C-alpha positions in Angstrom: -38.5 -24.6 70.9 -37.4 -21.5 72.7 -33.9 -20.2 72.8 -33.5 -21.2 76.4 -34.8 -24.7 75.7 -32.3 -25.1 72.9 -29.4 -23.9 75.1 -30.5 -26.3 77.9 -30.7 -29.2 75.4 -27.2 -28.4 74.1 -25.7 -28.1 77.5 -27.5 -31.3 78.7 -25.8 -33.1 75.8 -22.3 -32.0 76.6 -22.0 -28.9 74.4 -20.2 -25.9 75.9 -20.3 -22.2 74.9 -17.3 -21.5 72.7 -17.9 -17.9 71.6 -20.6 -15.3 71.9 -20.9 -12.3 69.6 -24.0 -10.1 69.8 -27.0 -12.4 69.3 -24.9 -15.3 67.9 -23.5 -18.1 70.1 -21.2 -20.9 69.1 -21.2 -24.3 71.0 -18.7 -27.1 70.8 -18.7 -30.6 72.2 -15.4 -32.3 73.0 -14.6 -35.1 70.6 -16.9 -33.7 67.8 -15.5 -32.0 64.7 -18.6 -29.7 64.1 -19.7 -26.4 65.7 -23.3 -25.4 66.5 -24.3 -21.8 65.7 -27.3 -20.5 67.5 -28.9 -17.1 66.6 -31.1 -15.5 69.3 -33.7 -12.8 68.3 -35.6 -11.9 71.4 -38.6 -13.9 72.8 -40.0 -15.1 69.5 -40.1 -18.9 69.1 -37.7 -20.3 66.6 -38.5 -22.0 63.3 -39.7 -25.2 65.0 -41.9 -26.5 62.2 -45.2 -24.9 63.2 -46.1 -23.6 59.8 -49.5 -22.8 58.4 -48.4 -23.6 54.8 -50.9 -21.2 53.3 -48.5 -18.7 51.8 -48.6 -19.3 48.0 -46.0 -16.6 47.3 -43.3 -18.5 49.3 -44.2 -22.1 48.5 -41.1 -24.0 47.5 -39.4 -21.4 45.3 -35.9 -22.4 44.2 -33.4 -19.8 43.2 -30.0 -20.5 41.6 -27.3 -18.5 43.3 -25.3 -16.1 41.1 -21.9 -14.6 41.7 -23.8 -11.7 43.2 -24.7 -13.9 46.2 -21.2 -15.4 46.5 -22.2 -18.4 48.7 -19.9 -21.4 48.6 -22.6 -23.7 50.0 -26.3 -24.2 49.3 -28.6 -22.3 51.6 -32.2 -23.2 52.8 -34.5 -20.4 54.0 -37.6 -21.6 55.7 -40.8 -19.5 56.2 -42.6 -19.8 59.5 -46.1 -19.0 60.5 -45.0 -15.4 61.3 -44.5 -13.6 57.9 -41.7 -11.5 59.4 -39.7 -14.4 60.8 -37.6 -16.9 58.8 -35.1 -19.6 59.7 -32.1 -20.6 57.5 -29.3 -23.1 57.4 -26.6 -24.5 55.1 -27.1 -28.3 54.5 -23.4 -28.6 53.7 -22.3 -26.7 56.8 -23.6 -28.8 59.7 -24.4 -26.8 62.9 -24.9 -23.4 61.2 -28.4 -22.0 61.6 -29.8 -18.5 61.8 -32.9 -16.4 61.7 -33.9 -13.3 59.8 -36.9 -11.0 59.4 -37.1 -11.3 55.6 -35.6 -13.4 52.9 -33.2 -10.6 52.1 -32.2 -10.4 55.8 -31.6 -14.2 55.8 -29.3 -13.9 52.7 -27.3 -11.1 54.4 -27.1 -12.9 57.8 -26.2 -16.1 56.1 -23.4 -14.7 54.0 -21.7 -12.8 56.8 -22.4 -15.4 59.5 -21.0 -18.2 57.3 -17.7 -16.3 56.9 -17.4 -15.9 60.7 -18.4 -19.6 61.2 -15.8 -20.8 58.7 -13.2 -18.6 60.4 -14.0 -20.1 63.8 -13.9 -23.7 62.3 -10.4 -22.9 61.0 -9.3 -21.3 64.4 -10.4 -24.5 66.2 -8.5 -26.7 63.6 -11.7 -28.5 62.6 -12.1 -29.8 59.0 -13.8 -27.5 56.6 -16.6 -29.0 54.4 -15.9 -29.1 50.7 -17.2 -26.1 48.7 -20.4 -26.9 46.7 -19.6 -26.3 43.0 -23.2 -25.5 42.2 -24.8 -24.0 45.3 -28.5 -23.1 45.4 -30.8 -21.1 47.6 -34.1 -22.9 48.4 -37.0 -21.0 49.9 -39.7 -23.2 51.4 -42.1 -23.6 54.3 -40.5 -25.1 57.4 -41.2 -28.8 58.0 -42.8 -30.0 61.2 -40.2 -31.1 63.8 -40.8 -33.8 66.4 -41.4 -32.6 70.0 -38.6 -33.0 72.5 -41.0 -34.3 75.2 
């Protein structure tokens, strides 16, 4: 799914742009207590599940977070068929997704983007999800996603 297709889908389903900062956009739908974070990185296709699955070095590696990572929620980083393009999301923080050009970039983007996302949730007086007492970082191949058509 391209960025434009995602934006059209959100708007078609009643989501409105709440905030835009650099390549990050936040969408909100009236009556819902979650925000959607969309990260745009040029004309590349997003992590839509089209993964070759041939990369042994990235196959389902699980890392336990340490205080060095300082993440209050578990993070999932997904490899795509492009070795320089990864998607990420927090399962405990619905609506938060992003992209990076390496695993390290995803960790960096996730940490700083999550802080901004939580701040925006608080500013909108939405409920914060409970902190995960044992967060993990999971690195895996992206799963195929059903087509929108």
